[in-house]
N, C-alpha and C positions, 0 to 999 in steps of 0.2 A: 576590478569587479566591485560594483556598488550594491548596496542593499541595507535594509534595516539591521538584519543579522547577517554576518559574514563568517564563513568558515574558510580559512585560507591555508591551504597546504598542510592540513593536519595529518600527521603520521603518529601512530602509536605502536610501540613494540613492547612485548613482554618477553624479555630475554631474547632468544633467537626467533620468536614467533612475531610476525608482523600482523597486528589486528586491523590496522588502518594504513593505507598507503596514499599519501598526498591527496586527501579529500578536500575538494573545493566546492562551496555552495553559497549562493546568495539568496536570501529570503526577504520578501518585501514586508513592510509594516502591515499588520492585520491579516497576513496570509495564513492559511491552514495547510501545513505541509506534513505529509505522512512519510516516515521512513519504513520501507517495506523490504523484506528479505528473509531468507531462511535463518535458522539458528546459526550463530557464529559468523554472520556476514559482515558485522561491524556496525549495525544500526544502533544498538544499545550502547556500545562503547563510545560512539560519537555523541550520543545524548549525555552520557556520564561526563564526558570532557566539557560539554557546554555547561552542565550543572556544577562542575568543579569537584566532582567526586573522583575523577581520574585526571591525571596531568598528561598532556600531549608530549610525545617525545620531540616532535617538531611541529611548527605551525602556530596559528593564532586564531582566537575567536573574538569577534568584535560585535558590539551592539551600538548602533548609531555612531559608528566610526571610532568607538572607544574600546580598547582591548580590555577584556575581562579575565584573561588567562591567569593573571597573578592574584586575582581576588579570591578570597575564601568563599565557599558556597553561600554563606549567609550574607555576604556583601554584594552578591550579584543581582539581587532583586528579581529572582526567578522563582516562579511557582512550579511545583512538581507533584505529580500524582503517580504512584506506583500501583502495580497489581495488588500488592498488599497495602491496604489503605493506611495502616499504622495509626489508627485513631487511639487516643488515650481512653482506656476503658472506664476510668474514674471521673471523666469529664463529660458533661452533657454535649449535645451537638453544637449548641451555641458556644460553649466554652472551648470546644475543639477548634471551631472556626476563629474564635477570638485569639487563640494562642499566638499566631504570628504577629498580630497587632500588639499584643502584650509585650512580645520580645522587641518591638519597635517603639515601646514607650507610650503607647496609646492607652488612655485611661479606661477603666473597666466599664463605666456607664456608656461612654461613646463607643468603645470597642464592641460591647455586646449588642448595641443598637445596630452597628454596621454588620455584625455577624448575622443577626436575624434578617436584615435586608438581603444579605447574600443567600441565606437559606431560602428565603422567599423566591429569589431568582432561579434557584436550582430545583424549585418545586417541592420544598419541604416546609411549607407554611404550617405552623401549629406543632412542629416537631422539635422546636429549639430546646426543650427541656428533657428530651429523651436521651438515654444513654446508648452507646453503640450496641449493647446486647439487646436492646429493645427495637433495633432497626434491622430491616432486611439487608441483604447484600447490596442491592441496588441503591437503597437509601444511604448506606454507609459510603458507597462510592460517591454519591452526591455531596455528602458532608466533606469528604476528602477534596472534592473539586471546589467546593465553596471555600475551604481553608486555603487552597492554593491560589484563589482569585481575590480574596478579601483585601489584600494589601496592594492591589492594582499592580501586578508584576509587569516588568518589561517584556517578559517572555514566559509562556506556559509550556511545560514539558510533560507529556503523558506517555508513560512507559507501560504498554500492555494493560491499560487500566480496566479493560472489560473482560480480561481473561478468565476471571473467576465466576462470571455470570452465565446463566443459561441462555439458550439461543434467543428466545423471545425478548428477554430483558436486555440482552446485548443490542438487539435491533432498536429497541426503544431508547436505550442510552446513546446510541449513535446519533439519533435524531436530536436528542436533548443536548448533547455536548456541542453539536454543530450550531444549534439555536443559541446557546449561551455564548459560544465563541463569536458568533455574528453580532449578538446584542452588545457585547463588551468591546469587540474589535481588537482583542488581544492576539498578538502573534503567537502561533501555536505550532509545536512540533509533536507529532503523534507517532509513536513507535508501535508497530504491529507486524505479525507474520500472516494476518488474516486479510486475504485479498478483497473480500466483500467490504470490510471496514474501510480499507484504503480507497476503494472505488467510490463508495457512497459518501464519504466525509470530506475528501481532500480537494483543495484548489490545485495542488500539485502532489505528485507521488515521486519519491526518490527511491529507486530500486538499488539495493546494496547486494554485492556478492564478493566474497573473498577479500573484504577490506577495502573495496573501492566502489564508486558509484557507477553503475552500469548505464543508468538513464535517469534524468529528472525532467518530468513533463506532466501535462494535464492527464487525468485519468483516461480520457478518450484517446489521446496520443499514445499513452503507454499500452493500451489495449490494441488499438488498430494499427499503430505505426511503431512497433518496438524496434530499437536500434540494434539489438544483439539477439542471438539465439537464446541466451539465458533468459532475457526479459520475455521473449515470445513464449518460452516454455514454462516460465514460472507464473506468469499472470494469465489466468484463464485457461481453458482447454485449447489445445493447439494440435494441428497437423503440420509437422515440419518436414518438408520435402526437399531432399538434396537435388540440386540441378546445376547446369552449366549454361551460361549465357551464350545464345547463338546470334542474337541481333539486339544489341543494347538500345539502339535508337528506337526500334519498334517495340521493345519490351517483350522479347521472346526468349525463353529458356527451355532447355530440354532436360526432362527428368527421366531416368532409366525406367521408372515405374509408370509415370503418367504420360510420357511422351512430351511433345511441344506444349508449353504452357505460356499463356499471355500474362504479363504483369505490368504494373504501372512503371514506365521508365523513370529512373532516378539518377541523380548526379553520382559520380564515382563508380559507376558500374560499366564495365567494358566487355566486349565480346571475348569469350574464352574464360571469363571469371567464374569461379565456383561461388555459388550462393545457396541460400536456403529460402524456399518459398513457404510462406505462412498462409494456411487456409483454416479459418476458424470453423469448428464443427457445425455451428448454427447457420453457416452460409452454404452448406451442402444439402442438396435434395436427394431423396431416395425415389426411385421409379423402377418400373419393369423394363422400360425402353429408353434409349437415349432421347434427350430433349433438345430441340432446336434452339440456337442462339446461346448455348451454354457449352462449356467444356465437359466431356463425359469420360467415364472410366467404369470398368466392371470390377465390382468388389465382392469378395466372398465374405459372408456374414459369419462371424465367430460367436459373438455374444450380444444379447439384447438386455439392457438394464432398464426396467420400466419404473419411472418415478410417478406415474399417475398422469400428471398434466404434460409430461414430456418423457422422452426415452433417449437413452444413449445407445447407439448402435456401433459396435466395435468389429472391425473386419480388416481384410488385407487386400491390397491391390498388388498382386505379385508378392514380393517380400516386404512391401511397404505397409506398415500398420496405419489404419485410418480410423478416425472417430467421427461420427455423424450425430448431431443433436436434432431430433425431430419432435413434433407435437405427438403426444401419446396416441391420438387417434390414427396418426399416419403410419405407425409401426406395424399395423395389422397387415400391411401389404407385403411384408417380408418375414421370413422365419430364419432361425439359426441354421447354418449349414447350407443355405441357398446362396446363389449368386444374384446380385441386383445391380442396377445402374446407379452410379452417383454422378452428380453434376453440379457445377458452380459457375457463376458469371465471372468473366475475366477480372472485373474490378474487385472481386473478393480476394484476389491473390496479391500478397505484399511480399516484396523481395528484401531479404536481409543479406547484405554482403558478408562473406565469411572472413572475419577478422582474426588475426593471429592471437591465440590465447583466449578467444571468446567462443 
């Protein structure tokens, strides 16, 4: 396994608890990779091992082919931004950014000049002399980012850095962080449990669950071609339909609730296999009558959640729960407690083999 950053067989145990189990990952230089997963899945533990704040029980971390596992955190040339920005309250923004340069022996005049240049890059021109208490949460976050980047780190680690910001500011900072990362070309690992952050910012997403990597792929592949039921259920809204393969070559499976369903044939799927069919809610249409050229089923509507521009329709096909995402104007054709027809094109069905333990 080659790459600018390599995580090779990293395992981490805390007593009898295994937090990470043989994690392998390769990251290219300049790539923006997001670790996504629920709390306790292992994403932050992996980041802490890269940063040097935790020691792996087994395995190694390398940057440009050189092991950093035995180096102290300050020897690794890694920039880190946490949710708690940890700015020095008695130092100005420029002095906070200058601090890591000061620790590296850079003179004050040159260091403060470089600090101000980095503050300009993160959009804080004219705020170099302000103290943290004089800055908003978003501005403090930018100071912390500038401090992590000013010494030209080999790797930038971001651990839930937007968690304390409100929705609008979070979205603004997502765009800004990605812009800065592209401008500098720094290899970046971003840890979050927020799917929208992962989807909008990443070159690749690494989905963690129970201390292992479930899938590492582009955002579109993670969303449209998940490898496991966990990834399909965790990322985005999903309809997960149990089925059994009847014709693997033709891509036909039979669901107790939906009957025969077409899916795109895939390697490793044989007749008689149990699998899960994924149908995203936005690929399903509501109607009064079955539609030609599509697969159809009758659904009893339980709940309609209206968001204005769109609505989520929750219902049941027999005992199978189904979710349909429609434009807000389309939901007027159906009411709670009524039966309707749902339909989808065969190409909207993705087959996920049932893997042991997954």
